C-alpha positions as CSV (number, residue, x, y, z in Angstrom):
1,M,80.7,75.2,93.8
2,S,83.9,77.1,94.0
3,N,86.3,76.9,96.9
4,T,87.7,80.3,97.9
5,N,91.1,78.7,98.1
6,D,91.0,78.1,94.4
7,I,90.7,81.8,93.6
8,T,93.8,83.7,92.8
9,R,93.9,87.1,94.4
10,K,95.0,89.9,92.1
11,I,97.3,92.5,93.6
12,D,98.0,95.7,91.7
13,I,100.0,98.1,93.8
14,A,99.9,101.6,92.5
15,G,101.4,104.5,94.4
16,K,104.8,106.2,94.4
17,N,106.6,106.7,91.2
18,M,108.7,103.6,90.5
19,D,111.7,105.8,89.6
20,E,111.4,107.6,93.0
21,V,111.4,104.2,94.8
22,R,114.4,103.1,92.8
23,Q,116.3,106.3,93.6
24,N,115.5,106.1,97.3
25,M,116.7,102.5,97.4
26,V,120.0,103.5,95.6
27,H,120.5,106.0,98.5
28,V,119.8,103.3,101.0
29,Y,122.2,100.9,99.3
30,Q,125.0,103.4,99.1
31,A,124.6,104.4,102.8
32,L,124.8,100.8,103.9
33,E,127.8,100.3,101.7
34,E,129.5,103.4,103.1
35,K,129.0,102.1,106.6
36,G,130.6,98.7,105.7
37,Y,127.4,96.6,105.6
38,N,126.4,94.1,103.0
39,P,123.6,96.2,101.4
40,V,121.8,93.2,99.9
41,S,121.7,91.2,103.1
42,Q,120.6,94.2,105.2
43,I,117.8,95.2,102.8
44,V,116.6,91.6,102.6
45,G,116.6,91.4,106.4
46,Y,114.5,94.6,106.5
47,I,112.0,93.5,103.8
48,L,111.4,90.1,105.5
49,S,111.2,91.4,109.1
50,E,110.1,95.0,108.7
51,D,112.7,95.7,111.4
52,P,114.2,99.1,110.6
53,T,117.4,98.4,112.6
54,Y,118.6,96.5,109.6
55,I,119.0,99.9,107.9
56,T,121.6,102.4,109.0
57,T,120.6,105.9,110.2
58,H,123.6,107.2,108.2
59,N,122.4,109.9,105.7
60,N,118.9,109.5,107.2
61,V,118.2,106.4,105.1
62,R,116.4,104.5,107.8
63,S,113.7,107.2,107.8
64,L,113.7,107.1,104.0
65,V,113.3,103.3,103.7
66,R,110.4,103.3,106.2
67,R,108.4,105.5,103.8
68,I,108.6,102.9,101.1
69,N,105.8,100.4,100.9
70,R,107.5,96.9,101.1
71,Y,105.0,95.3,98.8
72,E,105.5,98.0,96.3
73,L,109.3,97.6,96.6
74,L,109.1,93.8,96.1
75,Q,106.9,94.3,93.1
76,I,109.4,96.7,91.5
77,M,112.3,94.5,92.4
78,L,110.7,91.4,90.9
79,N,109.5,93.3,87.9
80,D,113.1,94.6,87.3
81,F,114.6,91.2,87.9
82,M,112.3,89.5,85.5
83,K,112.8,92.1,82.8
84,N,116.5,91.8,83.2
85,S,116.4,88.0,83.2
86,L,114.2,87.9,80.1
87,G,116.2,90.5,78.3
88,E,113.3,92.9,78.1
89,T,113.6,96.7,78.0
90,D,111.1,99.4,78.8
């Protein structure tokens, strides 16, 4: 008899074009940098809390980041990190 806690749930997030998400996040990063914030800290704060006030309204990037699915963003970020760490290329 299998315990449901032993089952690994598979998550496959499909949706927005990965390049579109990357481009949007570059805009968010640059706007945060322009306003004098630490972009990495601000973006991490947003991802963990889903509180949009971590993201500046400068260049309308707060609105932009709210249209990005956080799970999809994390999947893309981890995928890119692992490819870079393992020396893989597309």
